[in-house]
N, C-alpha and C positions, 0 to 999 in steps of 0.2 A: 324530588321532582323539581326540575328547573322552572324558573319563572316564565320562560318562553312557552313551555308546555301548558302551564296554568293559563296564561293569557290566550294561548291558541284555543284551548277548550272553551273559554269564555267568548272569544271572538267567533268561533264556529257556531256556538249556541245562538248568538245574536244574529249572525248571518242567516242561519236556518229560519229563525223567527221572522226576519225581514222578508226573505224570499217567499216563505209560505203565506204569510198574512198580508204583506203589502204588495208583493209582486203578483202572486197568483190569486190573491183574494182582493176584496175591495175595502179592506180596513183602512180608513183614512190615516195619513201620516201624523195627523194631530194626536192619534192615540199611541204613537210610538213611545213617548217618554214613560208612561206608566203601564198601559195595558199590554203592549207587545214586549216591552223590556222585561216585564214581570215574568212572562213565559220563558224568556231566555235565561233570566237570573235563576229561576227555580230549577230549570233543567241542569244548568251548570253547577248549582249548589248541590244537587243530588249526586251528580257525577263525582264531585270532590269528596263528598261524604263516603261514597262507595269506594273510591280509590284509597281513602284513609283507612278503611277497614281491612284492606288486603296488603298494605305496605308492611315490609319487614323492619325498616328503619324507624326508630321511635321519633326522630326529628321530622321525617316525612309524614308520619301519621298525624303528628301534632299540627304541622303546618297545613296539611290538606283538610284536617278536621276544622281548623279555625277558619280557613277560606270557605269551606262548605257551610259552616254555622253562620258566618257573616252574611253570605248570600241568601241563605234560607231566612235569616232574620229580616233582610231587606224585602224578600218575597212576602213575608208575613205582614210587614208594615204597609206595603203597597196594596196587598189584598184587602186589608182593613179599609183602605181608602176607596177602592173601586168595587167592593162587593155590594152590588145593587142590581136592580132589575134591568137597568140600561146595558150594563156590561155583560151580565150573566143571566139573561132572561130565562134560560132553561133551569136555573136553580130555584126558581120561584113559582108558586102556584097562585100567588096573589100579592098584593102590597105588603112587604115585610114578612111574608110567610114562605119558608123554604120547603122544598120537596124532601121526601124521605132520603133519597139518594144524596142530596146536597148536605143534609144533616149528618149522615154517616160519614161522608167525605170530610166535613169540617171537624167532627169529633176525633176522627183518626189523625187528622193533621195536628190537632191540639195535643193529643196524647204523644204523638211523635215528637212534637216540639219540647215537651216536658222531658222525654228521654234524651233528646239531643242536648238540652241544657245540663241535665244531670251528668251525661257523659263528658261534656266539655269541662264542667267543674272538676270532675274526678281526674281528668287528664291534666288539668292545670295545677291541681293540688298534689299530684303524684311526686314522689321523691326519687323515682328511678329505681326503687327497690321493691316494687310490687311483687307479691308472690303469685304463683301460677293461678290460684283460685281467683284472685282479684283481676288478673288479666283475662281469664275466661269470662268473668262477669261482664267486663267492659266489652268484650267481643259480642257477648249476648245482647247487651244494650244496643250495639251497632246493628246487629241483625234485626232486633225489634224495631229500630227506626226504619229500616228498609221495608219490613213487612207493613208497618203502618203507612209509610209513604206509598206503597203499592196499593193499599186499600183506599187511601185518599185519592189517588189518581184514577183507580178503576171506577169508583162510584162517581167521580167527576166527569169522566169522558168515555166510558165504555160504549155508550149508545152510538158514538161516531166511529168506533174502531172497526165495525163490521160492514161498513159501507165505503170501500175504497173508491168507488166511482164518484163519491161526493167529496173526496179529499181534495183540497186546493192544490192544483198542480200535481195531483196523485202523490203528494208528499204526506206521509203519516202524521197524525196529530202529535204535538209535543207531549200530550198526556200519555200516548201509547209508547213513544220512545222512552220517556222517563220511567214508565211502568216496567219496560223490558230491562232498562238499566238497573232498576232496583232488584229485579229477579236475578240478573247475571251476577251482581255483586253479592247477593244473598247466598248463592250456591258456590261461589268461588272461595277457595281457601286462602288464608293469609300466606304470603311468601315465607319460605324458611328463613330463619334468622339465627345469628350467632349470639344474640343477646342472652 
């Protein structure tokens, strides 16, 4: 996949986040560097990871996987910084106490991150002669990441998915879009390859 396409996906993700949260909502621009950027970065990262799973060319899989992992890593770091009652009031029932839904979302994200790191290490340590069972295992890890991402997103945002009248500018929440992205790539088969 060309760099132009990669940058386009990243750019579209940022544009969507800006339009939905800054233009159609009242989120101050002062929250763009972390709060809004984090939404765009996480969506683009998941798209890259999903694309990596269905690529036939080994070089494309590796490049997309690295892009996706890097963006998800940035998403995790930003989330650690802003995960508090001010930014995510619905995640908390009291000072420092998270809701059940938020805890399920977080643990799914943590486990998904472990799978992602394991897959990234396996891909980087590969010698190009992996047998079919090893390749199947790696595909399974990729699908596990998508399932865990879907759980992470569903428990994070499902309460807002069923009320389109409350969507900013009638634009779907990024959590819903990302959830659907995870489902699409989960059911999509890898392209045929001559490898």
